[in-house]
C-alpha positions as CSV (number, residue, x, y, z in Angstrom):
1,M,0.1,0.1,0.0
2,F,1.3,3.6,-0.8
3,F,-0.2,6.2,1.4
4,M,0.5,9.7,0.1
5,Q,0.1,13.2,1.4
6,S,-3.3,15.1,1.4
7,I,-4.4,16.7,-1.8
8,S,-7.6,18.3,-3.1
9,L,-10.4,16.9,-5.3
10,L,-9.6,20.0,-7.4
11,Q,-6.5,18.2,-8.5
12,I,-8.1,15.2,-10.3
13,A,-8.9,16.9,-13.6
14,P,-5.8,18.7,-14.0
15,T,-3.9,15.4,-13.4
16,L,-6.1,13.9,-16.1
17,A,-5.5,16.7,-18.4
18,E,-1.7,16.4,-17.9
19,F,-1.8,12.8,-18.5
20,F,-3.8,13.0,-21.7
21,G,-2.0,16.0,-23.0
22,V,-4.8,18.6,-23.1
23,H,-5.2,22.1,-21.6
24,L,-7.5,22.6,-18.6
25,N,-8.1,25.9,-17.0
26,S,-7.6,25.6,-13.4
27,Q,-5.2,26.8,-10.7
28,A,-4.8,23.3,-9.2
29,R,-1.8,21.4,-9.9
30,P,-1.6,18.1,-11.3
31,V,-0.6,15.4,-8.8
32,E,2.9,14.4,-9.8
33,Q,2.8,11.0,-7.9
34,I,-0.2,9.8,-10.1
35,L,1.4,10.7,-13.1
36,E,4.9,9.0,-12.3
37,F,2.8,5.8,-11.2
38,A,0.9,5.8,-14.7
39,Y,4.1,6.2,-16.7
40,S,6.0,3.7,-14.7
41,H,3.5,0.9,-15.9
42,K,4.2,-0.9,-19.2
43,P,2.2,-0.7,-21.3
44,I,1.3,2.9,-20.3
45,P,-2.6,2.8,-19.7
46,Q,-4.5,3.9,-22.5
47,V,-8.0,4.4,-21.1
48,V,-8.9,5.9,-17.5
49,V,-12.1,5.1,-15.7
50,L,-13.0,7.4,-13.0
51,V,-15.6,6.3,-10.6
52,V,-17.3,8.8,-8.0
53,V,-18.7,6.8,-5.1
54,D,-21.4,9.0,-3.7
55,S,-20.9,9.8,0.0
56,L,-17.7,7.7,0.3
57,D,-15.7,9.8,3.0
58,F,-12.5,9.0,4.4
59,R,-13.8,7.9,7.7
60,F,-16.4,5.6,6.0
61,Y,-13.6,3.9,3.9
62,F,-11.9,2.9,7.1
63,D,-15.0,2.2,9.2
64,F,-16.5,0.0,6.6
65,A,-13.1,-1.6,5.6
66,D,-14.3,-5.3,5.7
67,A,-17.2,-4.3,3.4
68,L,-15.1,-2.6,0.9
69,G,-12.5,-5.3,0.8
70,G,-12.1,-5.3,-2.7
71,I,-11.6,-1.5,-2.8
72,H,-8.9,-1.9,0.0
73,E,-7.2,-4.8,-1.8
74,L,-6.9,-2.4,-5.0
75,V,-4.6,-0.2,-2.8
76,K,-2.7,-3.0,-1.2
77,R,-1.6,-4.6,-4.3
78,D,0.0,-1.5,-6.1
79,G,-2.4,1.2,-5.6
80,L,-2.1,4.8,-4.5
81,L,-4.2,6.2,-1.8
82,F,-4.7,10.0,-1.2
83,E,-6.8,11.8,1.4
84,C,-8.6,14.6,-0.4
85,E,-9.9,17.7,0.7
86,T,-13.7,18.4,-0.3
87,V,-15.1,21.4,-2.0
88,S,-18.7,20.9,-1.3
89,S,-21.2,19.0,1.0
90,H,-23.5,18.4,-2.1
91,T,-23.1,15.9,-4.9
92,T,-23.7,18.0,-8.2
93,P,-21.3,20.8,-7.3
94,A,-18.7,18.3,-5.9
95,I,-18.7,16.3,-8.9
96,A,-18.5,19.3,-11.3
97,S,-15.3,20.4,-9.4
98,I,-13.8,16.9,-9.7
99,L,-14.5,17.0,-13.6
100,T,-13.4,20.7,-14.1
101,G,-10.8,21.3,-11.6
102,L,-12.6,24.6,-10.3
103,R,-14.4,25.4,-7.1
104,P,-18.2,25.5,-7.2
105,E,-18.2,29.5,-7.0
106,S,-16.0,29.2,-10.2
107,H,-17.8,26.8,-12.3
108,G,-21.3,27.6,-11.1
109,I,-22.7,24.2,-11.4
110,L,-24.8,23.7,-8.2
111,T,-27.9,21.9,-9.7
112,N,-28.5,19.6,-12.5
113,D,-30.4,22.5,-14.3
114,D,-26.9,24.4,-14.2
115,V,-25.1,21.7,-16.0
116,G,-27.0,22.6,-19.1
117,T,-26.4,26.3,-19.0
118,S,-22.8,26.4,-17.8
119,N,-20.2,27.6,-20.3
120,V,-17.4,25.6,-18.4
121,N,-16.2,22.5,-20.2
122,S,-15.4,19.3,-18.2
123,I,-12.4,17.1,-18.8
124,L,-14.7,14.9,-20.5
125,E,-15.7,17.6,-23.1
126,I,-12.2,19.0,-23.3
127,L,-10.9,15.5,-24.3
128,E,-13.6,15.3,-27.0
129,D,-12.7,18.6,-28.4
130,E,-9.3,17.3,-28.9
131,G,-10.7,14.2,-30.5
132,Q,-10.1,11.7,-27.7
133,K,-13.2,9.9,-27.1
134,T,-15.0,9.8,-23.7
135,A,-18.1,8.4,-21.9
136,A,-20.3,9.0,-19.0
137,A,-22.6,6.6,-17.1
138,I,-24.7,8.9,-14.7
139,E,-28.2,9.8,-13.6
140,T,-30.5,10.9,-16.4
141,K,-30.8,14.7,-15.6
142,G,-27.1,15.2,-15.4
143,A,-26.5,13.0,-18.6
144,E,-28.8,15.0,-20.8
145,P,-26.6,18.1,-21.2
146,L,-23.7,15.8,-22.3
147,W,-25.7,14.2,-25.4
148,G,-24.0,15.6,-28.5
149,R,-20.9,16.8,-26.4
150,I,-19.2,13.3,-25.9
151,S,-19.1,10.3,-27.7
152,H,-20.9,7.8,-25.3
153,V,-23.8,9.0,-22.9
154,F,-25.5,6.4,-20.8
155,A,-28.5,7.9,-18.9
156,V,-30.0,6.0,-16.0
157,D,-33.3,7.3,-14.6
158,D,-33.4,7.6,-10.9
159,R,-35.3,4.9,-9.1
160,E,-36.3,3.5,-5.7
161,D,-34.3,0.4,-6.1
162,I,-30.8,2.0,-5.8
163,F,-29.1,-1.3,-6.4
164,E,-30.8,-1.6,-9.7
165,Y,-29.6,1.8,-10.5
166,D,-26.0,1.2,-9.6
167,E,-26.0,-2.2,-11.4
168,L,-27.0,-0.3,-14.7
169,I,-24.2,2.2,-14.1
170,K,-21.8,-0.6,-13.6
171,T,-23.0,-2.6,-16.7
172,H,-22.8,0.5,-19.0
173,T,-19.2,1.2,-17.6
174,I,-18.0,-2.2,-18.4
175,S,-19.6,-2.1,-21.7
176,V,-18.2,1.0,-23.0
177,L,-14.7,-0.3,-22.0
178,K,-15.0,-2.6,-25.1
179,K,-14.5,0.6,-27.4
180,Q,-10.9,0.3,-28.3
181,D,-10.6,4.1,-29.1
182,L,-12.1,5.4,-25.7
183,R,-9.8,7.2,-23.4
184,L,-11.8,8.3,-20.4
185,A,-15.1,6.9,-18.7
186,F,-16.9,8.5,-16.0
187,S,-19.5,7.0,-13.8
188,H,-21.3,7.5,-10.5
189,L,-22.4,5.1,-7.8
190,R,-25.0,6.1,-5.1
191,A,-26.0,3.2,-3.1
192,I,-24.1,4.6,0.0
193,D,-25.5,7.9,-0.2
194,R,-29.2,6.6,-0.4
195,F,-28.7,4.3,2.4
196,A,-27.0,7.0,4.7
197,H,-29.8,9.6,4.0
198,R,-32.4,6.8,4.9
199,G,-30.7,5.6,7.8
200,L,-30.4,2.0,6.4
201,D,-27.8,-0.7,6.9
202,L,-24.9,1.0,5.5
203,S,-22.7,-2.4,5.4
204,V,-25.1,-3.8,2.8
205,A,-24.7,-0.6,0.5
206,A,-21.1,-0.9,1.0
207,K,-20.8,-4.5,0.0
208,A,-22.8,-3.8,-3.2
209,T,-20.8,-0.8,-4.0
210,D,-17.5,-3.1,-3.5
211,E,-18.9,-5.8,-5.8
212,N,-19.6,-3.3,-8.6
213,I,-16.1,-1.7,-8.3
214,R,-14.7,-5.2,-8.4
215,A,-16.3,-5.8,-11.6
216,I,-15.3,-2.5,-13.0
217,A,-11.8,-3.0,-12.0
218,T,-11.5,-6.4,-13.9
219,A,-12.7,-4.8,-17.0
220,V,-10.2,-1.9,-16.6
221,G,-7.7,-4.5,-16.1
222,E,-8.7,-6.3,-19.4
223,R,-8.0,-3.1,-21.3
224,D,-4.6,-2.3,-19.3
225,G,-6.2,0.8,-18.0
226,M,-5.9,2.9,-14.9
227,L,-8.7,3.2,-12.4
228,F,-9.7,6.1,-10.2
229,I,-12.0,5.8,-7.4
230,C,-13.1,8.6,-5.1
231,G,-15.7,10.0,-2.9
232,D,-17.5,13.5,-3.4
233,H,-18.4,14.7,0.1
234,E,-18.9,13.5,3.5
235,T,-21.3,10.7,4.4
236,H,-24.5,12.4,5.7
237,L,-25.1,10.3,8.9
238,K,-27.9,11.4,11.2
239,D,-25.6,10.5,14.3
240,R,-22.9,12.7,13.2
241,K,-25.0,15.6,12.6
242,A,-26.5,15.1,16.1
243,K,-22.8,15.1,17.4
244,Q,-22.1,18.2,15.6
245,A,-25.2,20.0,16.9
246,T,-24.0,19.2,20.5
247,H,-20.3,19.7,20.1
248,G,-20.0,22.3,17.5
249,K,-18.8,22.4,14.0
250,A,-16.9,19.3,12.9
251,P,-13.6,19.4,11.2
252,A,-13.7,19.7,7.3
253,A,-14.5,16.3,5.7
254,T,-12.0,14.4,3.5
255,V,-12.5,11.7,1.1
256,P,-10.5,9.1,-0.5
257,L,-8.8,8.8,-3.9
258,I,-7.6,5.4,-5.1
259,V,-5.4,5.3,-8.2
260,C,-4.5,1.7,-9.6
261,C,-3.8,-0.2,-12.6
262,P,-5.7,-3.5,-12.1
263,Y,-4.0,-5.3,-14.8
264,V,-1.0,-5.6,-12.7
265,Y,-2.9,-8.3,-10.8
266,K,-6.0,-9.9,-10.8
267,V,-8.9,-8.9,-8.5
């Protein structure tokens, strides 16, 4: 296991831009350790998959280590683990920051409606403009503005059965990896967030998420690719909110970023 220094979620997009050789307007710096890691593998990865796990914060990552065993194994077997500063406690602005390298006040994408009106391009769109194919498997409202902007858009309607939702996200992510000219795919898993908001058994959501990540990692490995897994904001747990109300404001939340090349081993 490689445990690196703290970074910011804002550094993910600049790192991807540097890796793919495109320009991105962001004051955040690329993470040199990730670039060195990528270039040290032979063959150098030709495709990257970025999976955002909604509400996966750093504390949750360790508290539910048993249920997230597959993800932890990715780190132990030649992966990188970073502790990332968050930029928002809400999903849409956080993901927009991950994909643009800009803070919410700069990209202005605070709701799904803002995605369609913003003039800020994500790393997905920037790569497409440079002739490099990208894909996204996300909820329908967030996906609609990307139609016609990137090569592969998989829109999944929100639904009560969040496991079915994540299963579809996983399936689309694995399917698009069969496209040999694909360079970057983005997907968003939501079971942990749904269970946290409803006060349900989080170990169940963690196990399901872990199984989906395992399957995606295997598909990435078959393409000799590189996998990024990160949270977007803190886990919204009722007991934490109660403690914060009693003891005052809690320290700023952090989320994990795992970077690995699964073809080095079999998950």
